[in-house]
C-alpha positions in Angstrom: 5.4 -12.6 11.7 4.2 -8.9 11.4 5.3 -5.8 9.7 4.7 -2.2 10.6 4.4 0.7 8.1 5.1 4.0 9.7 5.5 7.5 8.1 8.7 9.2 8.5 9.8 12.8 7.5 11.1 13.6 4.1 8.6 11.5 2.0 9.6 8.1 3.5 7.8 5.2 5.0 9.5 2.9 7.6 9.0 -0.8 7.4 9.8 -2.6 10.7 9.2 -6.1 12.2 10.1 -9.1 9.9 11.7 -6.6 7.5 13.6 -3.4 8.4 13.7 -0.9 5.4 12.8 2.5 4.3 10.7 3.3 1.3 11.1 6.8 -0.4 8.0 8.2 -2.0 8.0 10.1 -5.1 6.9 13.8 -5.3 4.2 12.3 -7.7 3.1 9.8 -5.1 2.8 12.5 -2.4 0.8 14.9 -4.6 -1.7 12.3 -6.3 -1.8 9.5 -3.4 -0.5 5.9 -3.7 -1.4 2.4 -3.2 0.3 -0.3 -1.0 -0.5 -3.9 -2.3 0.6 -6.6 0.0 1.2 -10.3 -0.7 -1.7 -11.5 1.3 -4.2 -9.7 -0.9 -4.5 -6.5 1.1 -4.7 -3.2 -0.7 -4.2 0.1 1.0 -4.8 3.6 -0.4 -2.5 6.3 1.0 -2.3 9.9 0.9 -0.2 12.7 2.2 -2.0 15.8 3.5 0.7 18.6 3.1 -1.3 21.1 5.1 -1.2 18.9 8.3 2.1 17.1 7.2 0.8 13.7 7.8 -0.1 10.4 6.1 -3.6 8.9 5.9 -4.2 5.3 5.0 -7.5 3.4 4.2 -8.0 -0.3 3.5 -9.4 -0.7 0.0 -9.4 -4.4 -0.2 -8.9 -6.9 3.0 -6.5 -9.7 2.4 -6.0 -12.9 4.4 -4.1 -11.2 7.2 -5.3 -9.0 9.9 -4.5 -5.3 9.0 -5.0 -2.5 11.4 -4.7 1.3 11.1 -3.8 3.5 14.1 -2.7 7.0 14.6 0.8 8.2 15.2 2.8 11.5 15.5 3.2 11.8 11.7 -0.2 10.3 10.7 -1.6 6.7 10.4 0.6 3.5 10.9 -0.3 0.2 9.4 0.3 -3.0 11.3 0.2 -6.2 9.3 -0.2 -9.5 11.3 0.6 -12.0 8.8 3.4 -13.6 6.8 4.4 -11.2 4.1 6.1 -12.2 1.0 6.3 -8.9 -0.8 5.1 -5.2 -0.6 4.5 -3.0 -3.6 3.8 0.8 -3.8 2.6 2.6 -6.8 1.7 6.2 -7.5 -2.2 6.6 -7.8 -2.0 7.5 -11.5 0.0 4.3 -12.1 -2.7 2.2 -10.6 -5.0 0.2 -12.6 -8.1 0.5 -10.3 -9.9 3.7 -10.0 -10.2 5.2 -6.5 -13.9 5.0 -6.3 -14.5 1.5 -7.4 -16.3 -1.1 -5.0 -14.3 -4.1 -3.9 -15.9 -6.7 -6.1 -15.0 -4.7 -9.2 -11.4 -4.0 -8.1 -10.8 -7.7 -7.7 -12.1 -8.5 -11.0 -10.0 -5.9 -12.8 -6.8 -7.7 -12.8 -7.0 -10.3 -15.7 -4.4 -12.8 -16.4 -3.3 -14.0 -19.8 -4.1 -17.5 -20.6 -1.5 -17.5 -23.3 1.4 -20.0 -23.0 4.9 -18.1 -23.1 8.0 -20.0 -24.0 11.5 -18.8 -23.0 13.8 -18.1 -26.1 
């Protein structure tokens, strides 16, 4: 019950462990940075350093699982020791929370609508 997210060449991230997949990052995400949201509540900020040609990750919000970041050949590697239901990646400009926000504020910035919705 773990997943590793490791950088690959050509703007890709490798998911391995419980899930085997490759995620291609857009040029927009490489230029402006990106966020990785994980179903356990973890939020990771990522960026690509084109000068060093490596990825850097930082945990913004710690979720229920154990998340560790270590160094590898092409930059940082994320290890998630928890049952993961989904992972979502967004470019920095598509994220709702600003980069410099404190954790308590970020967690409050995602309101849910209380309106009832009916299927047609």
